N, C-alpha and C positions, 0 to 999 in steps of 0.2 A: 249487504249487498253489493254485487260485482259491479264494475266500471262500466259494462255494457248494457246494466239495466236501468230504465228510467225510474223514478218515484212514481207510484201509481195517480197522485193527483196531477203531474205533469202530462199524462196523457189525456186525463179529463179535461184539462185547461185548453190543452190542444185542439181538441175535437169541439168545446165551448167556443173557443175562438175563431176555428173554421165555420162554423154554423152562422156565427156573429158577421163574418166577414162576407159569406156569401148572401145571408139576408142583405147585407148594406150594397152590396155590387146589383143583388136584382131590384132592389129599390133605387140607385142611380141608373140602372139603364131604363127601367120604366119611367123615370123622372124625365131622362133625356129624349126618349122617344114620344113622349105625349106631352110635352111642355110646349106650349104654343110661343110663339116670340112676344118679348116684353113691349117692345114698339118698335116700329120700322119706319125708316128715312128714306125718302126717295130724292134724289137728284139728277142734274144732268150737269156734266161739265164736259168740256172738249168734245161735245157731240156725243158724248156716250151718256147712256141712261143708267144710274146707279142705284141700287136697291142695298140698303143696309139692314139686317134684321139683329137685333140685340136680345140675347136671351134672358137677361134681367134688367132691372133699372140701375144696377150698379156696376155693369160693363161700363168700361173705358170708351168713350165717343171716338169714332174715326174722325180726324180732322180732313178739311180739304187738300191738304199737303199729302197725306197719306193715301187720300184717293188719288190723287196726281200720280203719283208714284205705282199704284197699283194700275193706271191706267197706262203708264209709260212701260211698265213690265208685260200690260196683255198685248201691247204693239210689239214688244220686242220678242214675246213669243212667237208669234204669227204675223212678221213681217208683210205678207203678200195679201192679208187679209184684213178689211175693214171692221174693226171694233165698234161693235153695237151695243153692248150692255155688259154689266158687272153685277154680279149678284153676292154681296157679303154677308156670311153668317157669323156673327161675334158672341164668343162665350168667354168671359173673364179676359185675360189676355190674349187668347186665340182668335184668328180671324180664319175662318175657310173662304176662300175666293172660286169663283166660277166664272169664266167668261164666256161672253157669247160673240159671234162674229156675223156680219151681212152674207147673205147669200151670194155664192162667186157666179157670176154670168157664165153661161157658155156656148158654143156654137155647136151645133149637130153636126158629126161627120159621118159621110157615108160614102160606100164606094160606089161609084158611078160610071160605068163604061171603063173601068179599069184605073179609075183614078180616086185617091180620097179627097172629098171636097164636103164642103158646109152648104154653099148655094151655088147655082149655076150661072152667077152674073159673070164669070171670069171665063167661060167656055166662046168660044169663037161658033160661028153658024154652025159649021160642020159638026162639033160635038154636041151642039143643041138637038141637031137633026137627029144624031145617034141615041141621044138619050130618049128622043121622044117617040123614037121610032121601036125602042127594045121591046121585048116580050116580057111580061111581067107575068111569073107564073105563081099559081095559088097553092097554098100548102094544106091538104086535109087535115082536119083535126080528129084524133083519135084518142080523145082525152073522155069520151062519154061512155 
């Protein structure tokens, strides 16, 4: 036998191992996508609604101290937003964290008589009259 040739049983074992690994990977993928959470906890800490889903009963439980750290991280990630909820998915020692924030209020800005404004309350009488007398043009719809 040359040094470059592998024994015949090695190729057979490699093929058998590859098939076994593929079957195991497919079984694991199927189990992860269709396995419901073993249990779910709902908590409310620091004005944040928290849902923790555990994949198995043996998963380590998330403590309130850990949840407080997750809240601090969520507030640090988006300091200008108000943290509304956290969704944690626990699998063994891994935790997937998803953050949700309250909607940001906004003011509509329009261009009226050459100015960018949200409301007309800061206009003087002359600008209010100019706005009320302007001609509004219709744009025909050609989408049919």
